[in-house]
Phi, psi and omega in degrees: 000131178297331180297334181280343185276331183230138171281170184302324181289320177294317179301315180297314180298314180296315181297315181297314181296314180295326177296317178295318178296314179300314180300314180297319180294316180293323176294321178298316178299317181296324182283334185307309184262007185279116173239126190214139175237115176259197178280316183243017178205160173221141173243135176212154179260142178248007181272146175286165178300321179295316178297317179300316179295321178296316179297317179300319179296317180294316179297316179299320177297318179296318179296325176295321177297317179297316179298318180296315178296317180300319180288314184291331179259003179051054182283145182287147175268133178261134179259125179259136178266107181302326181298313181295320179296317179293320177300319178297316179295319181295323180293324176292317179298321179302314179295314180300320178297319177300327184280356177252011173293157185307316181302318182289333182287352177300334178294344179258000180136180182299137181262131179299142183304323183272359185296317184303318181293329182273319188272312190296317180300312178294324178295321177298320177295320177298319178300316179296320180292320177295319177295319179296317178298317178300318181290332176291330180279000000 
């Protein structure tokens, strides 16, 4: 019986660590082929197709090991609420947006006289949009 192999604290420790490894591996796979162009960022891959395939094989082997351990030790599955995770990120973004208003930027040096008129209105609208998104969730 798997229950006999680990006490509850050990089971929790093993499950958490394997869950973190699985998450990191799956995120690595998702990022490998991800090429994306945003407004203020670009993502591109520098790996060759052969390197990407090798990495995918290694990640898949690691995921199989995790699956095998999870089954043999009867490790618990954790359910993540995407809504709660997004709400958490939005609250951090809301705070970060407040901190880039012209008044707050004085901490980084003298603020140009015209900055407040250019920066603050769009940042205020972004703050309102982030708050609106949060209330929708």
